[in-house]
C-alpha angles and dihedrals in degrees: 000000000000125000092255091066089066097067091101093058091050091050092051092048090048091052092051092049093047089053091057091043091054090051090052093046092051091061091052097049092078093057101033106026126235095292092044092051090049091050089053089060092054103032098046093035093056096075091051090049088056089051090051090050092052092047090050090050091049092046095049098031090229127134121240110281119239110239114236123217088259093055092046090049096050093042089053091050089050094046095046094045092051092054094048090046092053091048092051092047094050092045091052091048090057089058102036146030114294094233094050092054094044090052089053094049092049089070081082093100092058092045092048089057091055095045092045090056093048101042104024104026092236104150114205115237122225088253092054092048090050091050093050092051093049096043095047093047088049092053091051092051090050090054088069113209092003097120092047094049091048091055093049100040139062117304094218102081090040090054089049089051092052092045089049091054088052091055092046087054092049088050092054090047092049095051092043091052093046091051091047091052096054101112123219097002134117119249089256095052092044093051092046094046094052092045090058091047094047095048092047092052092047092048092050094048094050092045089055090048094049090044088056103039110014111021095159089061091066091064090048090051095051092045088056095058098122098061090034096060097075092044089050091047093049090046093053092043092053091047092048090057092044091053094045087053089048089053093053104046148359114312093231091059090053095047093048095050086045088072087084083082085083089061092047088050091051090050090051089049093050093048098044102032102023091233112165114213119239125236091262092053091047089054089050091050090049091053093050091049089048090049089051091052092047091049097046094045088061098044098102 
């Protein structure tokens, strides 16, 4: 079995790590604010990304690749789009129900397939299209009354959620293209190199923003380094697995399978808060599991 066949395992590991990272970030938002909690993910994740790059170099025996202008350009697009997507999502959540916005952002998988076709020439297969439809429907069912609330309420937060999904999709495309453009490197080195570049760009961009608009927040972030380290580590670990998966297969496959994160979040909710899923949520989970089976069955 070639290395490419392991993309699904890396995607599942990334989804699990991201679920833990989100739980840690949620605890930091109260003290640091949304922008501060986002900066924690980048700033404290960057040293761990360097460690991953060194380990990748030691494992493969390869030297650090020199990023080309194309790699830097695509990585900048990915990094910037991810920041914008997160800001839109958090803004929408302040105005509307959490589940409604999450359901809107989870249209990312379908949008990724379109963007991947346009920018990367990655044509979706019938199996991938079926998996996207099943998984997206499953997420909407798990969002409970999200669709009903969306129809009755203001269109603005829903629109922001959909645009947020578009920027998340663009971010995935940017990082996939950057990894693919790393010349003469293994998939592991290419993924690790782009991770360091992406986190460095995001850290720098948010530092500039904070220096201009919220300078006092910088000191607060640095003072909270102890609780932020684990969140940074989990964020870097999740991104490392995402990028390895991006290096191994089409980005639409990865982002569709990544919808299992909804299942992981449900498990965490059940374990921590003893919340029993409804029949509608159980049906949604069943569809996501079915979509996962359909997707992985056609990964060869």
